[in-house]
C-alpha positions in Angstrom: 0.0 0.1 -0.2 1.4 3.4 -0.8 2.6 5.7 1.8 0.7 9.1 2.3 3.7 10.9 1.0 3.3 9.1 -2.3 -0.3 9.8 -2.8 -1.8 13.1 -3.9 -2.8 15.5 -1.2 -6.6 15.4 -1.8 -6.5 11.6 -1.6 -5.0 11.9 2.0 -8.3 13.7 3.3 -11.3 12.2 5.2 -14.7 12.9 4.5 -14.7 15.3 7.4 -11.5 17.0 6.2 -13.2 17.7 3.0 -16.3 19.1 4.7 -14.0 21.6 6.6 -12.3 22.7 3.4 -15.5 22.9 1.4 -17.1 25.1 4.1 -14.0 27.2 4.6 -13.6 27.8 0.9 -17.4 28.6 0.3 -17.1 31.1 3.1 -14.1 32.8 1.5 -15.7 32.4 -2.1 -18.9 34.0 -1.2 -16.9 36.7 0.7 -15.2 37.5 -2.6 -18.3 37.3 -4.5 -19.8 40.2 -2.2 -16.7 42.2 -2.6 -17.0 42.1 -6.3 -20.8 42.6 -6.4 -20.1 46.0 -4.6 -17.6 47.0 -6.9 -20.0 46.3 -10.0 -22.9 47.8 -8.3 -21.1 50.6 -6.6 -21.4 53.5 -9.2 -25.1 52.7 -10.3 -26.2 52.7 -6.7 -24.5 55.9 -5.9 -25.9 57.5 -9.0 -29.6 56.2 -8.1 -29.5 57.3 -4.6 -28.1 61.0 -5.6 -30.8 61.0 -8.0 -33.4 60.0 -5.4 -32.1 62.4 -2.8 -32.0 65.3 -5.6 -35.0 64.6 -7.5 -33.1 64.3 -10.9 -33.1 61.8 -13.5 -29.9 59.5 -13.5 -28.4 61.1 -16.6 -28.7 64.4 -14.7 -26.5 63.4 -11.8 -22.9 65.0 -11.6 -20.2 62.4 -12.7 -18.1 64.1 -10.3 -20.3 63.5 -7.6 -20.6 59.9 -8.5 -17.0 59.4 -8.6 -16.5 61.2 -5.3 -19.1 59.1 -3.3 -17.9 56.0 -4.9 -14.4 56.4 -3.6 -15.9 57.2 -0.1 -18.0 54.1 -0.4 -14.9 52.0 -1.3 -12.9 53.6 1.6 -15.6 52.9 4.1 -15.9 49.4 3.1 -12.2 48.9 3.2 -11.9 50.5 6.5 -14.9 48.3 7.8 -12.8 45.2 6.3 -9.6 46.1 8.3 -11.6 46.6 11.4 -13.5 43.4 11.1 -10.3 41.5 10.5 -8.7 42.8 13.5 -11.7 42.2 15.7 -12.6 38.7 14.5 -9.2 37.5 14.3 -8.8 37.9 17.7 -12.3 36.6 18.7 -11.7 33.4 16.4 -8.5 32.7 18.6 -10.4 33.1 21.7 -13.7 31.4 21.2 -13.3 29.2 18.4 -12.6 29.4 14.4 -15.9 27.8 13.4 -18.3 29.9 15.7 -16.7 33.0 14.7 -16.8 32.3 10.8 -20.5 31.6 10.9 -20.9 35.1 12.6 -18.6 36.9 10.0 -20.6 35.1 7.1 -24.1 36.1 8.6 -23.0 39.8 9.0 -21.4 40.4 5.3 -24.2 38.4 3.6 -27.1 40.2 5.6 -25.7 43.5 5.4 -25.0 43.1 1.8 -28.7 42.5 1.1 -29.8 45.4 3.2 -27.5 47.5 1.1 -30.1 47.2 -1.5 -32.8 48.8 0.7 -30.7 52.1 1.4 -32.9 55.2 1.2 -29.9 57.7 1.0 -26.0 57.7 0.7 -25.5 57.9 4.4 -27.4 54.6 5.1 -25.6 53.1 2.2 -22.1 53.8 3.7 -23.3 52.6 7.2 -24.3 49.1 5.6 -21.1 49.0 3.6 -18.9 49.6 6.7 -20.9 46.8 8.6 -20.6 44.5 5.6 -16.8 45.3 5.7 -16.4 44.1 9.3 -18.0 40.7 8.4 -15.9 40.5 5.2 -12.7 41.4 6.8 -13.0 38.4 9.4 -13.4 35.7 7.0 -10.0 35.2 5.5 -7.9 34.8 8.8 -10.5 32.4 10.2 -10.9 30.4 7.0 -7.3 29.6 6.7 -6.7 29.1 10.2 -9.4 26.7 10.4 -7.9 24.6 7.4 -4.4 25.0 8.6 -5.5 23.3 12.2 -7.9 20.9 10.8 -6.0 19.3 7.7 -3.1 16.9 8.0 0.5 18.7 7.8 1.3 17.2 4.4 -2.0 18.5 2.6 -2.0 22.2 4.3 -0.2 24.3 1.9 -1.7 22.7 -1.1 -5.4 22.9 0.3 -4.7 26.5 1.3 -3.6 27.5 -2.1 -6.6 25.9 -3.8 -8.8 27.6 -1.1 -7.4 31.0 -2.3 -7.7 30.3 -6.1 -11.4 29.2 -5.6 -12.1 32.7 -4.5 -11.5 33.7 -8.1 -14.8 31.7 -8.9 -16.6 34.0 -6.6 -15.2 37.2 -8.4 -16.1 35.4 -11.8 -19.6 34.6 -10.6 -20.2 38.3 -9.7 -19.1 39.3 -12.9 -21.7 36.7 -14.7 -24.3 38.2 -12.6 -23.5 41.5 -13.4 -23.3 40.8 -17.2 -26.6 39.0 -17.2 -28.0 42.0 -15.6 -26.5 44.5 -18.1 -29.7 45.3 -20.1 -31.7 46.0 -17.0 -32.5 49.5 -15.7 -29.5 50.7 -13.7 -31.9 52.5 -11.2 -32.8 48.8 -10.1 -30.0 46.5 -11.3 -27.8 47.3 -8.6 -30.4 46.2 -6.0 -30.4 42.8 -7.6 -26.8 42.3 -7.4 -27.0 43.1 -3.6 -29.8 40.9 -3.0 -27.7 38.1 -4.6 -25.0 38.9 -2.3 -27.3 37.9 0.7 -27.4 34.3 -0.4 -24.4 33.0 1.7 -26.5 33.6 5.2 -27.5 30.1 4.5 -24.1 28.8 4.8 -24.1 29.8 8.4 -26.6 26.9 9.2 -24.3 24.2 8.1 -21.1 26.2 9.8 -22.9 26.2 13.3 -24.4 22.8 13.2 -21.9 20.7 11.8 -18.6 22.2 11.8 -16.3 21.3 15.0 -13.6 23.3 16.5 -10.0 21.9 15.4 -8.3 19.6 17.7 -5.1 21.8 17.8 -7.4 24.7 18.9 -9.1 22.9 21.7 -5.6 21.6 23.2 -4.4 25.1 22.8 -7.8 26.5 24.8 -7.2 23.9 27.3 -3.6 24.9 27.7 -4.2 28.6 28.1 -7.1 27.9 30.5 -4.5 25.8 32.7 -2.1 28.6 32.5 0.4 26.5 30.7 0.6 28.9 27.7 0.3 32.2 27.0 -3.1 34.1 26.2 -5.2 33.2 23.4 -6.0 35.9 20.6 -3.9 38.6 22.3 -2.4 41.4 20.3 -0.2 42.4 23.4 1.2 39.0 23.2 1.5 39.0 19.3 3.5 42.4 19.3 4.9 42.1 22.8 6.8 38.7 22.1 10.0 39.0 20.5 9.5 35.6 18.6 6.1 36.7 17.0 6.7 40.5 16.7 8.8 40.6 13.5 6.7 38.1 11.6 3.5 40.3 12.4 5.0 43.8 11.6 6.9 42.6 8.3 4.4 40.1 7.3 2.0 43.2 7.5 4.2 45.1 5.3 4.3 42.3 2.7 0.6 42.1 2.7 0.2 46.0 2.4 2.2 46.0 -0.8 -0.2 43.5 -2.6 -3.6 44.9 -0.7 -2.8 48.4 -1.9 -1.9 47.2 -5.4 -5.0 45.4 -5.7 -7.6 47.6 -3.9 -5.8 50.9 -4.4 -4.9 50.5 -8.1 -5.9 46.8 -9.8 -9.7 47.0 -8.8 -10.0 50.4 -10.7 -9.1 48.9 -13.7 -12.8 49.5 -14.6 -12.4 53.3 -14.6 -9.9 52.8 -17.5 -11.8 50.2 -19.4 -15.1 51.7 -19.5 -14.0 55.0 -20.7 -12.2 53.3 -23.4 -14.8 50.9 -24.4 -17.3 54.0 -24.3 -14.9 55.9 -26.8 -15.0 52.9 -29.2 -18.7 52.4 -28.7 -19.5 56.2 -29.6 -17.9 55.4 -33.0 -21.0 57.0 -35.4 -20.5 54.1 -37.7 -22.0 51.7 -35.0 -25.2 53.9 -34.7 -25.5 53.1 -31.2 -28.0 55.2 -28.8 -26.6 56.4 -25.3 -28.7 53.9 -23.7 -27.2 51.0 -25.9 -23.7 52.5 -25.2 -24.5 52.5 -21.5 -25.5 48.8 -21.3 -22.6 47.6 -23.4 -20.3 49.5 -21.4 -21.6 47.6 -18.3 -21.3 44.5 -19.8 -17.6 44.9 -20.8 -17.0 46.2 -17.2 -18.4 43.0 -16.2 -16.2 41.2 -18.7 -13.3 42.8 -17.7 -13.7 41.4 -14.2 -14.2 38.0 -15.5 -11.1 37.9 -17.5 -9.2 39.4 -14.6 -10.2 36.7 -12.4 -9.8 34.0 -14.9 -6.3 35.0 -14.9 -6.1 35.3 -11.2 -7.2 31.7 -10.6 -4.5 30.2 -12.7 -2.1 32.8 -11.2 -2.8 31.5 -7.6 -2.5 27.9 -8.7 0.7 28.6 -10.3 2.1 30.9 -7.2 1.2 27.9 -4.9 3.2 25.4 -7.0 6.1 27.9 -6.9 6.0 28.6 -3.4 6.1 24.9 -2.5 8.9 24.1 -5.2 11.4 27.0 -4.7 10.2 28.4 -1.1 7.9 31.0 0.1 10.1 34.0 0.0 11.7 33.6 -3.3 8.1 33.1 -4.8 7.0 36.3 -3.2 10.1 38.1 -4.6 9.3 37.1 -8.0 5.6 37.5 -7.7 6.0 41.3 -6.2 8.1 42.1 -9.2 5.9 40.5 -11.8 2.8 42.2 -10.1 4.3 45.7 -10.4 5.4 45.2 -14.1 1.9 43.7 -15.2 0.1 46.7 -13.3 2.2 49.2 -15.1 1.8 47.3 -18.5 -2.0 47.3 -18.3 -2.4 51.1 -17.2 0.0 52.3 -19.7 -1.2 50.2 -22.8 -4.9 49.3 -22.5 -6.7 51.1 -25.4 -9.7 49.1 -26.5 -11.9 46.0 -26.4 -9.0 43.8 -28.3 -6.9 44.6 -25.2 -9.3 42.9 -22.5 -6.4 40.0 -22.6 -4.3 42.6 -20.5 -6.7 42.2 -17.7 -6.0 38.5 -17.3 -2.2 39.3 -17.4 -2.6 41.6 -14.6 -5.0 39.6 -12.7 -2.5 36.8 -12.9 0.2 38.3 -11.3 -1.7 40.8 -8.7 -3.7 38.0 -7.3 -1.4 35.3 -7.6 0.5 36.9 -4.3 -2.7 36.2 -2.3 -2.3 32.4 -2.8 1.1 33.2 -0.9 -0.7 34.6 2.0 -3.1 31.8 2.5 -0.2 29.6 2.6 2.5 31.7 4.3 0.8 33.7 7.0 -0.7 30.8 9.0 3.0 29.2 8.9 4.2 32.4 11.0 2.4 32.2 14.1 1.3 29.5 16.7 -2.2 28.1 17.3 -3.2 30.6 20.0 -2.2 33.4 17.5 -2.9 31.9 14.1 -6.0 33.6 13.5 -4.9 36.9 15.1 -1.7 37.1 13.5 -2.9 36.0 9.9 -5.7 38.6 10.3 -3.2 41.1 11.6 -1.1 41.0 8.5 -3.8 40.6 6.1 -6.0 43.4 7.2 -3.9 46.3 8.5 -2.8 47.0 5.2 -6.5 47.6 4.4 -6.5 50.9 6.5 -4.0 52.1 4.0 -5.5 50.8 1.2 -8.7 52.7 2.4 -6.8 55.9 1.4 -6.0 54.3 -1.9 -9.3 55.7 -3.8 -8.4 59.1 -2.2 -4.8 59.1 -3.0 -5.3 58.0 -6.7 -8.1 60.4 -7.1 -6.0 63.5 -6.0 -3.1 62.4 -8.1 -5.0 61.9 -10.8 -6.7 65.4 -10.4 -3.2 67.1 -10.0 -2.0 65.4 -13.1 -5.1 66.0 -15.0 -5.1 69.7 -14.2 -1.7 70.1 -15.2 -2.3 68.2 -18.5 -5.5 70.2 -19.3 -3.6 73.5 -18.7 -1.0 72.6 -20.8 -3.5 72.0 -23.7 -4.5 75.8 -23.7 -7.7 77.6 -23.5 -9.0 76.4 -27.0 -8.9 72.6 -26.1 -12.0 70.7 -26.8 -13.9 68.6 -24.4 -12.6 65.4 -26.2 -9.1 66.4 -25.7 -9.7 67.3 -22.1 -11.1 64.0 -21.5 -8.1 62.3 -23.2 -5.9 64.4 -20.9 -7.8 63.2 -17.9 -7.6 59.5 -19.0 -3.9 59.9 -19.7 -3.4 61.2 -16.1 -5.3 58.4 -14.5 -2.9 56.1 -16.3 0.0 58.1 -14.9 -1.4 58.1 -11.3 -2.0 54.4 -11.5 1.5 53.6 -12.7 3.2 55.7 -9.8 1.0 54.0 -7.0 2.1 50.7 -8.6 5.5 51.3 -6.9 3.9 50.0 -3.6 4.9 46.6 -4.5 8.5 47.5 -3.9 7.7 47.6 0.0 6.9 43.9 -0.2 10.6 43.3 -1.2 11.8 45.5 1.5 10.0 43.5 4.3 10.9 40.1 2.6 14.5 39.7 4.1 13.0 40.3 7.7 10.6 37.1 7.4 11.5 33.5 8.0 11.4 30.7 5.3 8.7 28.1 6.3 8.9 25.7 3.5 9.0 22.2 4.8 8.9 23.5 8.3 6.0 22.3 10.9 3.5 25.0 12.1 5.3 26.8 15.1 4.1 26.5 18.6 5.3 28.1 21.8 5.0 27.4 25.5 4.7 29.8 28.5 
């Protein structure tokens, strides 16, 4: 009979191992679905709410107000995400991964659904912040649950696949938006948020059938008996010389990728949509403004789908690379490629024929996140695994929350300079082209954040082939 080491990892799992993996993966997949539904519905939601408040038609709403409030909504959501990650990461170590995971899924799914009932911008912002609290807690809990429940030799491969499956949630969001591209934008955003409420049903399975990992139960018993330090303690995480460097430099590593993705990558639609609209406005196509709007929404969804198809394969490749050459070398290669791919996309995307560039950017930007699923749980002991993972993964989101503002300010300054250089007789078309070019430049400058990850790497340990760390009092 073959030894376990000779068998594929997925054949070494019991039925219960598979149950844990599937539940954790679905929790994270639906989390990502809700994130992307928000991105796709955001502008239409803001426009509809502003129109309702001002008694205006959708077409009469000031685009600058939509952009400003859209950036505010994104920042509020990401700030809630960061806050929720820190809160629920610690709670997950204290009361259990399974219980806390159920709470976070319930929060993000219900509040996503409630977002559709917002009567004004303020209510919308409140629901987005609370949704962010739930969304932020899931990643650290899901990866800690899988890391503690599955056999040691299966852990890294399972976690890499868990992260790769998040792309399925993202693609599903794109398909949902694409199917609604012909629906009145005044209501289509509501449908997307109602779809996001569906994961609440997953909580029933989490609460009824999912057990706490044996490793966590042992760590909890040891902490209660006083033989180890406190569970889920940030004072212990940052005060202990053994875990503090991993927490701080792991956080910087995550900041690079999180800001690169949420501060730049997920704003690719702001480049794609104007480029597509320009192409669709060709008089030879004889399209009405309504048809142009519907097709632009379709292409925005298509861009997200293509980006995440690339992401799926990027995360699979990164997982194999990290297991082959080591975590740190894989991250070094990944960070350089992510920066190059982002700059390439924002500098060169011009028309529908360039949509393949989204796949390239998604491949390299999201590949890094497979590394986080594998690497972060390997840096901390059981009593701090959810806390440490969530700290690293989510603190950067406070910085990423400023990404839309930073990108907007940089774009405005560069755009104002470019428009001033055109002279007083410049046409509206020339000014729009100058603003779009300024957006390209701003995105390329912010892509330099990936270099921060390269600075952090030398201060982090290599964990390939090592058992999960533990400590004693």
